[in-house]
C-alpha positions in Angstrom: -49.8 -35.8 2.4 -49.9 -38.0 -0.9 -50.5 -35.5 -3.9 -53.5 -37.3 -4.9 -54.6 -36.5 -1.5 -54.0 -33.0 -1.7 -55.7 -33.1 -4.9 -58.9 -34.7 -3.9 -59.0 -32.3 -0.6 -58.8 -29.2 -2.8 -61.3 -30.3 -5.3 -63.3 -30.9 -2.2 -62.6 -27.3 -1.0 -63.7 -25.8 -4.4 -66.8 -27.9 -4.8 -68.0 -26.5 -1.2 -67.0 -22.8 -1.8 -68.9 -23.3 -5.2 -71.8 -24.9 -3.4 -71.4 -22.5 -0.4 -71.8 -18.9 -2.2 -74.5 -20.2 -4.2 -76.9 -21.2 -0.5 -75.4 -17.7 0.8 -76.6 -15.7 -2.4 -79.8 -17.0 -2.5 -80.2 -17.1 1.4 -78.7 -13.8 2.7 -78.0 -11.5 -0.1 -81.5 -11.6 -1.7 -82.7 -11.2 1.9 -80.3 -8.3 2.3 -81.4 -6.7 -0.9 -84.5 -5.9 0.5 -83.3 -4.1 3.6 -79.7 -2.3 2.7 -79.6 0.9 0.5 -78.1 0.3 -3.2 -75.3 1.8 -3.0 -74.4 -0.1 0.5 -75.2 -3.2 -1.6 -73.6 -3.0 -4.3 -70.5 -2.5 -1.9 -71.0 -5.8 0.4 -71.7 -7.3 -3.8 -68.0 -6.7 -4.7 -66.5 -7.5 -1.5 -67.6 -10.7 -1.4 -66.6 -11.2 -5.2 -63.6 -10.0 -4.6 -63.0 -11.9 -1.7 -64.2 -15.5 -2.8 -62.5 -14.7 -6.1 -58.8 -14.7 -4.3 -59.5 -17.7 -2.8 -60.9 -19.5 -5.3 -58.2 -18.7 -7.8 -55.4 -20.0 -5.2 -57.2 -22.9 -4.4 -57.5 -23.7 -8.1 -53.9 -22.8 -8.3 -53.5 -25.4 -6.1 -55.2 -28.0 -7.5 -54.5 -27.7 -11.6 -50.8 -27.7 -10.1 -51.4 -31.0 -8.3 -53.2 -32.6 -11.2 -50.6 -32.0 -13.6 -48.0 -32.8 -11.4 -50.0 -36.4 -10.9 -50.0 -36.6 -15.1 -46.4 -35.9 -15.5 -45.1 -38.1 -12.9 -44.2 -41.8 -13.6 -48.0 -43.6 -12.7 -48.0 -45.0 -9.4 -51.5 -46.5 -9.6 -53.3 -48.7 -11.9 -55.4 -46.8 -14.7 -53.4 -43.5 -15.2 -56.4 -42.5 -17.7 -58.4 -41.4 -15.1 -55.7 -38.8 -14.6 -56.3 -37.5 -17.9 -60.1 -36.8 -17.4 -59.3 -35.3 -13.8 -57.1 -33.0 -15.4 -59.6 -32.2 -18.7 -62.2 -31.5 -16.2 -60.0 -28.9 -14.3 -59.8 -27.0 -17.4 -63.4 -27.1 -18.3 -63.7 -25.4 -15.3 -61.0 -22.6 -15.6 -62.5 -22.3 -19.2 -66.3 -22.1 -17.7 -65.1 -19.8 -15.2 -63.5 -17.3 -17.5 -66.2 -17.5 -20.1 -68.5 -15.9 -17.2 -66.2 -13.4 -16.3 -64.9 -12.4 -19.2 -67.4 -12.2 -21.8 -70.7 -12.5 -19.8 -69.7 -10.1 -16.6 -67.8 -7.9 -18.3 -69.3 -7.8 -21.7 -73.2 -6.7 -20.2 -71.3 -3.8 -17.7 -69.2 -2.3 -20.3 -72.8 -1.8 -22.3 -74.9 -0.4 -19.9 -74.6 3.6 -19.6 -74.0 5.0 -16.8 -77.1 6.7 -15.2 -78.7 3.3 -15.2 -75.6 1.3 -14.2 -75.9 1.0 -10.1 -79.5 -0.5 -11.1 -78.6 -3.1 -14.0 -75.6 -3.6 -12.1 -77.7 -4.8 -8.8 -80.3 -6.4 -10.4 -77.3 -8.7 -12.7 -75.7 -9.3 -9.6 -78.9 -11.5 -8.1 -79.1 -13.5 -11.0 -75.3 -15.3 -10.6 -76.9 -18.7 -9.9 -77.4 -19.8 -13.2 -76.5 -22.3 -15.8 -73.0 -22.2 -16.0 -73.5 -22.8 -11.8 -74.3 -26.4 -12.8 -71.6 -27.1 -15.2 -69.0 -25.8 -12.8 -70.6 -28.1 -10.4 -70.3 -30.9 -12.5 -66.8 -30.3 -14.1 -65.6 -30.4 -9.9 -67.4 -33.5 -10.0 -66.0 -35.3 -12.3 -62.4 -34.1 -11.7 -63.2 -35.2 -7.9 -64.6 -38.9 -8.8 -61.6 -39.7 -11.5 -58.7 -38.3 -8.9 -60.6 -40.4 -6.2 -60.8 -43.1 -8.3 -56.8 -42.9 -9.5 -56.2 -42.5 -5.6 -58.3 -46.0 -4.7 -56.8 -48.0 -7.4 -54.0 -50.5 -6.1 -50.4 -49.0 -6.6 -48.7 -51.0 -9.4 
């Protein structure tokens, strides 16, 4: 299997997980919030976020590594600038994930007083599908488009 194929499959996996988690959140978690006690609900959310973060970080590492390798090795296809666009898009995705994790989630949780912490965290976690999700999907779509068009170009 070529590096282009591995990169394309891993980007599609990132897109599927990103969209799947969002749909799962809207359909299952918001419904479960009405029927489960708050401590159980928070444990469920923490477990889902931990598993998703672990999986996404491994897949992203594979994707980014393949993208970097494709940029480093001598180009075997026409229009190698598409690899740069793909790598820039993957870097943008990483920056957006870090912004969301470091600056938004951690900052808001750190400023909450202890007695209201669980209630505010539950409300905050219910609003996870936000505007950053659109930028995540856009950057992954551009990365997929650029690596796909590079892979479809004729070999030199």
